[in-house]
N, C-alpha and C positions, 0 to 999 in steps of 0.2 A: 442729208444731215450736214450741218455746218462744217464739221471737221473733215469731210471727205471731198477731195478735189479730184477731178479726172483730167488727165492730159489728153487733149484732142490733137489730131494730126493737122499739120499745116495744110490749109486749103484756102486758096485765094480765089475769090469769085469777082470777076469784073462785071459790073452792072451799070449801064448808062441809062439815063431817063429822059433824054431830050425828046423822045417820042411819046411820052406819057401825055394823054389828053388832059388839057387844063393845067399842066405844070409848066411854069416858065422859069428859065434860069435867071431871070431878072425879076425880082419881087417888086411889089408896089413901092412907090417912093416913100410912103409913110413908114416903111420898115427901115428906112435910113440908109441910103446909099445903095451901091450896086451889090451884086452877088457874083460869086465865082461861077464859072461854067459848071454844068452838071458833073458831079464827081463820080469817080470810080469807087465803089464801096468794096472793101476787102475785110478779111478778118484773120487773126493770127491764133496760134494754139494757146490753150489755157496753160498757165503755169501752176504746178501744184503748190500748195501752201499759201503763204501770204495772208492778207487780211481782207476784210470787206465781204462783198457778196460773191460767193464762189461761182465758178462757171458751171458747176453741176446743177445750179438753179434752173438752167435752161434744159429741161428734160423734153424728150421728143418721142413720138410713136410713129412708126413707118409701116405702111400697109403692105407694100409689094416689094419682093426681093429685087425686081427689076429697077426700083427707084434708087438703088445704091450706085455709086457713092453719093451720100447726102450732100447737097450743095449749100447748106447753111450751117452755121456753127451750133453745136449742142454739146452739153457736157454730161448728160445722163440719158438713159434709154429705158423705156418700158416695153416689154414684149407682151402685147395683148391685141387681139384682132389684127395680128401681123403675120405675114408669111405663112399663114395656115400652120402655125406652130403651137397649137393648143392641144390639150389632153386627148380629145376624141380622134384627132388626126395622128397623134403619135402612138397611142396605144389602141390599135384597131381590133384587138381581140383580148380576152382576159389572160393576162400574164400569170404564170404559175408561181412567180416569185418577184422579189424586188430587184432582181438583177437587170441592168440595162441591156444585157445581151440576150434576154428572153426573146424568142421569135416574134412575140406580139408587139415588141417595140422596134422592130426592124422592118425595112421596106420589103414589100412582097407584092409585086405587080402594081396595082393602083394604090395600094396602101403605103402611105408615106413614111411611117415610123419616124425615126430621128432626122430624116433627110432635110426637111424645111428648117427645123430648129438649128441644125448644124450649119446650114447655109447662112442663116440670120446671124448667128453668133460669130461665124467666120467673117462676115461683112463688117460687123461691129468691131472686131479685133483689128481689122485692117484700117479702120478709121480711128483707132486709138482708144476705143472704149475699153475699160477694164472691168469694173464691177457694175452690172446692170440689174434691172428690176424685172421680175417675171411673175405673172399671175397664173395660178395653178388650175383655175376652175373650168367648168363645162364638163358635165358627166357624159361619158360615151353612152350611146344608146344601149349597147349590150350590158351596161352596168346600171342603167337607170331604173328607178322604181316605177316609172311610167314611160317606157321607151318609145311609145307612139304619140306622145303629147306634142301637137303642133303649136300649142299656145305658148310654149317656152322656146320657140325658135328665136332666141335672143339676137337682136340686131342682124337679122337676115343671114345668119351663119349657115343655115341649111342643115342644122344638127338637131334631130328630134330628141325630145326627152332630156335635153341637156341641163334643165333647171332643177331636176329632181336629185335627191341624195342617192348614193349607191345602195344596192339592194341589201347589203349586209350591215347597214347602219340604221338602228331603230330610232323611232321618234323621240325617245327620251335620252338619246345619245349613247346608249349601250349597243352592244353587238361587236363583232370582230373588226369591222371596218378594214378588212384586209385588202379590199380592192384599192381603196385610197392609199393605204400604207405602201402597197407595192408600187403604185404610181409615184408617190413622193420619193421613196427610196431610190427608185430607178433613175429619175431625172436628176436628183441631187447628187447621186454617185457619179453619173456620167459627166456632169458639168464641173465636177471637182477633181477629175482625173488629171494628174500632173502633165501627162503627155498631151491630152486634149487641150489643156489650157495654153499650150505653146502656140496654138493656131486659132483658138476660139476665146471670145470674151467669157468672163466668169459671171455667173448669177450669184449675187450677194444678197439681194433684197427680194423677199418672197411674200407675195400676197395670196391668201388662201382662196378668196372668192371675189369676183367683180360684181359690184352693185347688187349685193344680196338683199337689198330692200325692195327690189322689183320682183313681182311675181313671175315675170317672164325670165328672170335670172335665177331665182331661188324659191323652191316650194317646200323647203324643209323648216325645221324648228330652230330656235336659238340654241337649244342643247346640242342639236346635230352640228350646227356651225361651230360651236365651241369645241366639239369633239374633233372636227377636221383640223381646226387650228392647233389644238393641243398635240395631236398625233404628228402633224407636220413639224411643229416646234421641236418635239422630242427627237424625231429622226434627223432633222437638219442641224439643230444647234445643241440639243441636250439640256437646254435651260429649264424646260418643264420636266420636273423629275417624277411627277405622278399625274396620271390622266384623270382629273376630277370627273369629267363627263362619263367615264366608264368605271365609276366606283373606286377611284384612287389607284388604278392599275399602274405599277411601276414603269417608268420609262424604259428600263432595261428589258422588260418583257416585250415592249413594243419593238425595240431594236432587234431582239432575238427573233421576233416573228417575221422580220424581213431579211434575216441573215447577216445582221450587223452586230459588231461587238461594241461599237461606240458611235456617237453621232457623227455626221458627215462633215459639217463645217461649223465649228463652235463660234466662229466670228461672224456668221451670217446674221442678217437683221430680218426680223419677222414684222411684216406690215399688216395692220388690221384690215380685215375685209372692208371694202369700200361700200358706202351707201350711194344711192343715186342722188347727187346733189350733196347738201350738207346733212339733212335729215337727222338732227340730234336725238330725236325720240327713239328711232330704231337703233342708232348706234349705241345709245345709252343702254338699251335692252340687251344688246350683244355683250357689251363690256361688263354690265353689272346685274343683269336680269331684272332691271327696273321695269315695273308695270307689265310684267309677263308672268302670270301665275304658274304657267307650265314650265317655266325656266327654273331649274333646281341647282345650278352650278355656281351661283353667287358671282364672285369677281374672277372666275377662272378665265373668262374671255380677256379681260383687261390684263391679267397676269401673264397671258401667253403671247402678248404682242409688245413690240418695242416702239412702234410708230403708230400714231393716229392718222387716219387716211380718209379724205373726203374727195368728192368730185365737184369741181367748180366751173360749170358752164355758165356763160353769161349771155343768154340768148334774147331775153325779153326785158333786160334791165342793163345797168351799167356796172363796171367793176367797182365803182364807188359805192353803189347800193349793197353789193355783196359784203364789203368789209364793214360798212356802217350798220347794216341791218341783219345780215345773215349770219356771219361768224360769231357775233356776240352771243347769240342763242346757243351755239355749240359750246363755247367756253363756259357758259353758265351751267351746263349739264355734265361737264367733266369733273371728276374728282381730283384732288391735289396731285396724286401720282401720275395721272394721265396728262394733267396740265404741264408737267415737267417733261413729257415725251415730245419728240419732234412732231409737228403737224405737217402733213404732206397734202398737196393737191395732186392726187394720183392721176387725174385726167380732167382736161378742160380746154376751152377755147371760146370763140364766139358761137360755136355749135353749128348745127345744120341750117344753112341759110335757105333751104327749100321748105322748111317747116313754117307754116303760117304764124305770124306774130314775131318772128325773129327780126330784130331791129338792125342787125349788122349786115345788110345786104350791099351797101355801098363800098366799093373797093378802097376808097380813100379813108372811109371811116374804119375799115378793118385795119388799115395801116396804123391809124392813131390808137386803136384798141390795144395793140401789142405792148407799147411801152407803159401805158396805163395799167394794164393787166399785171405785168411783171413787177413794176415799181410798187404798186399798191399791195400786192400779195406779199412781197417781202416786208413791206411796212407793217403788215398786220401779224407777222410772226410765222408765216409759212416758210419752211426751209427747203422743200423740193417742189418743183412746179412742172408737171409733165403736160406738154401740149398735145392735143389730139385734133388733127394730126397733119403730118407733112403732106401726104398724098391721098387723103381720104375723100375724094370727090369734093362736095361742097362743105364738108365738115371740118372747119379750121384749116382749109387747104392753103399750103404755101408753095406747092410744086404740082405741076400738071403732068402726070405720067403719060398722057396721050401725046403731048408735044415735046416732052423732055425738057421743059423750061420752067423756071421759077415764076410764080404769080407775082405781078407787080401792081401797085407799090408795096404789097404786103411783105414780101420776102426782104426787100430793102429795109423796111422798118424793123423787121426781126434782127437783121444783121447789125443795124445801128444801135438798137436797144442793147444787144449783147456787147458791142464794142464800148458803149458808154457805161454800162452798169456792172459788167464783169470785173470783179476786184475793186469796185467802187466802195469807198468808206463813207457811210451816211454821216451827215453833219449833225443830225438831231434824231431824237427818238420820240414818237415814231418817225420813220424816214420821211414819209410824205405828210404834209400838213396843208390845211386849206383855210381860206377866208371866203366864205360863201361858195361860189362855184369855181373859184380860181384855186388851183392846186400847185404846190411847188415841192420838189424833192431835192434838197441840197446835199452835195457830196463832194468828196475829193476823188478825182479820177485816178486810175491806175498809174498815170504819168505824173501825179502830184498836183495837177491843176484843179482849181476850184470850179465847180459846175453846178447847174441847177436845171432840172427838168420842170417845165412849166406848161400848164394848159388850163382851159376854161371849159367846163362841162356844159354850159348853157346852150351850146349850139347844136346838140344832138348829133344825128348820124347822116345828115344830108349834105355831105361834104362836096360832092360833085357839083352841086348847085352854087357853091360859094365862089367868090372871085379868085381865091387862091385855095384850091381844094386840098393841097397838102398841109395847109395850116388849119383850114376849116373853121374860120371865125374872124372876128374883127374887133377884139377887145384891145384897147391901148393899155399896155403893161409897163410900169416904170421899172427899168432894169436896175437892180441893186448895184452899187458901185463896184463890188468885188467881182462882178461878172462882166468886165469891161473889155474883153478881148474880141469875142465874136459870138455869133449864134448860128446854129445849124438846124435846118428843117429835116423832115423825114424822107426827103429825096436824097439827102446827103449833101445838099448844097450849103456852103458856108457863106455867111453874110457878115459885113463889117459891123463893128460895135456901134450901138446906139444907146441913147438914154431912155427911149421909149420904143417898144417893139409891139407889133401886132401879134396877138396870140388867139388861139381857138381851141376846138375840141381835140386837135391832134398836137401832142406835146412837141415843143422845140427845146433844144439844149442851149442854155446860156453858158458861156465859158469865160473864165478869168485866168489870171496868171498862176 
């Protein structure tokens, strides 16, 4: 959300690129003069408050605990597919209550309990994270309505039956739902304990379910999903005062059922369950029961969430296509109240490059993808942008845990994008504008200088075949007079000012006084 800034710890990363294949510290003469030597790229902590694009816009997901400390800047974090810190690992047997001290939430032999979550939140606290984002979903096999179902082994997690609702939640949304209530109460209580928070990051943002539009992730009804969201909202924030999906059950009754007298964290933010992709039809059905005759809860889903949440992977298209063709369809299906709520990209990147058809296999193209992705998504109104992921194999990877090194030139492009756009104040609305295939995003940098991010999409993704791969194209661009100081490419190299510069698919930064 725009009003929330996260302070990140000082971490300086020195990266040199003289060894990158195809990258020269001296650009072609058509770029106008010489270039400086390959630069050391570093980043500094985020400063709370201020104006412009907040550093929290750089959200991240990290898979392995061994990957900490994270070597790139980020201002927000989502815990999902990370550290094996999800529901089935934490609650390994059926808890008798919503107390976080119940034996089923605590380590016992190979059963992890809170161990992994605690380690993850401790790592995040050490890196300066304060309020982070957590996804509650994946039903443990012992609680699943279909515990042996191998078809919902979502994203190779090795957890059978995880996509089915708990056994005490009926198809129409009624039932005790005590299994879910105990889980939500236990985790919310634990991460809001004052002593715990001295050494662990706080979970402020809560998502009920990940990609509920996939049958491999959710086999329940919209009524059941709304019930999960309403019960979670009541326990965590108390803003849902009656559980519509259970006949108008008072929230206080829900709290009593888990041994609480009041909600755990009234300032917490409830994030809508995410669809896979944008999927406005299924999201609309959850929010408003639209086009679902079996859904009987009206707008209860919409009323129980504070943030609208989508997943924006750009695997077989470009970021420009997403904002020009994909998101307008979502906006058209949201009602006025939801159009006023923040829109998050809860998960996304260039996706899994091992999947046939993914167009982002070239490392230089991946570097250029990053500034386009962040600039365009901010331009279209997204207020949080969570990258998947830092160390997830070929899926958006910026760091290789097998070597302990950042992937280049991708990580350098991430750091530069953060340095350029964090606290930047856009000069126009929308932030990014285009004339044909040429895009520019003009802004005032945090240091007060005028700048413009410029690129040309016509060149596609075959950057390694270009004469200058880090630029990835050869369009002559007339530099506006106000950007007469220098220009910087995605290796971090600074070049002297010119009246005409060569641009391509990978953005460059034009700077003025």
